[in-house]
N, C-alpha and C positions, 0 to 999 in steps of 0.2 A: 697311290692316287692323283690325279693329276686338278691343280685349283686353277682355276683365270681369277685375276685381280686386276683392277683400275688401278693405274700406278699414280699415288699419290707425290708431293714434293718430298717428302719423307724420305721416300725409297728412291731418288735419283742416283745414288751410286750404285744402285742395282740395275737398273736402266741402261746407264753408264756399260755397265760390265757386260747386259746381255748385248749391247749394240756393239761394243768392240769385239765380241766372240762373235758373232754372225759376220762383221768385217773381216775379222781373219780367216775365219772358215770358209765362205761365200764371196770375196771382194767383190765379184763380178757383178752380183747381182743388185748392187745398192750406187746410188749416184755419189756417196761420199765415200772416200778412202779412210784407212785404216790409222795412216798418219795425224791427218785431217782431225779426226775423230777423237785423238788419243791425246791429242795435244789443248783439246779443249778441256777450262776450269768448270770449279763446282757451279758458277755463275749460269754459266752457258747450259747446263745439263739439266737444273732448276730452272730455267725459262723455258726450254726444251718442254716439260712438262707442261708448261701451262699454255702452248700455243696447240695443244691437242690434246684428246684423250689418250694417253696409253695404256696398251693392256697387257699382262705379262703372265703366261702359264708358267706353274711352277710343279713340279714332283718335288716331294720333300721342300726341302729350301733352296732346290737347285731352278733356277731361271733356263726352261728349255723351249721358251719358247716368246716374241714378242710381236707385237702389231701398233701402230697408228692411225688413229679415227681425226681428221683433220678436216676443215672448212678449206674449199680449194683457194686461193689467193684472188683468183678471179670471181666476179658477181655469180654467183649457180644457184642464186635462189635457194632452195633448201635440199640442196646436194652436200654429201659428206664424201671423204675419198679416205680411203685405206690406204695406209701405205709405212714402208719400212717393216713388212711381213718376214717374220723369219722363226722357223723351225729346227732345232739341235738337229741333227742328221739322225744321231740315235734314238729320236724320236718320232720321226718322220714313218708316215703310214698309220699311228697309234692315234690320229684323232685330235690330237693338238692343233693343227690348222684349221682343223672345221670350230674346235670350241674357242678357238681366238675370233676366228670370224662371228660367230655367234653371239657372244660378247659385245663386240663392236656393234653389229649391227643393229642389237637390240639397244642397246647405247642410243643408237643413232636416232633410230624409231621414239623413243623414250622422248625425244629433247625435237621432234618434231621434224626430220629429216623425212624429206619423200624417197629419195634413193641414196646407193651407196655406190662411188665408182671406185676404181684402180687402172692402174696398167699391168703390163706384163712384158718383159722383156722376149723378143723372139727368141724362141729354141729354150724358151723354161717351163717345157711341156707338164711337167709335175704340177705346177703351181696353175697352171692353164686348165689341166683338168679339174685339179680341186676347184677350183672356183667356177668351171661348170657344172660341176656336181652339186656346187651350194646353188646355185637357182641364177648366177649371174649370165648375164647374155654378153655377146660382144654387139659393140656398138656402130661397127666399122673405120672407127676413128685409128687414125696412126699417126705416131711422133717419133722423132727423131731424139736418141737417147742424147740428152746432155753432156755427157761423161765422153759417148762413144759416137759422136753422129752417124758413124757408117751402121747402125743397128738401130733397129725403131722399136718403139715400143706399141702393144695393141691397149686399145682401153675396154674395158669389162662395165657394165652397170646392172646392179641390181633395184628394181623398183620394190621399195617396202609396202606393207598391205596391212591389213589387219590384225595380221595374225602377231605382229610387236606394237600396236599399240596399246601399251599402257602409260599410265598418268606418269611425269618424270618427278622423282624425288623432290623434297621441297627443300631439303639441303642438298648439295654432292656430297656424297662418302668419296673421299680418297681412294679406299680401298675398299668396294665392297665385293668380297669374293662369291665365285662361282664354284662348287666342285662338278669336275665331270668325272665319271668312273669309268 
């Protein structure tokens, strides 16, 4: 059985472990490098949890996927951004990506976001197909990849609607699990 849970401060080590695994397995997919992230200390990882909402997908106790939901640095009104999405290779095609996206999108909607966006590096057709299946639309925006300006990212956006409009909890839970079958 797969569970998706929001990462709280107490789970900083689990976030670090899955992030380092992602960078080791799929180094080309991210803006950071394994060497950079490995050198980061506990304070960095605890702060990282505070700048966004992180979600882990777990099978038993093993973290098999991760995604971050962040507010873009530039003023964007009520848009949030999916970032750092990764699913362990042995779990791809088994609903983990969909479960992570569902959890993040529902969380964004409960907090008043009107849309969620993300970027996909050129050539990542599996991610592109996943986001299109999940209802994201191409925006036509392209930008150079910061770590590799010779490659570009393509922007996708999902407009949220009433299906996700549930009241925000009165006090945020650091780890509110959702069971996915």
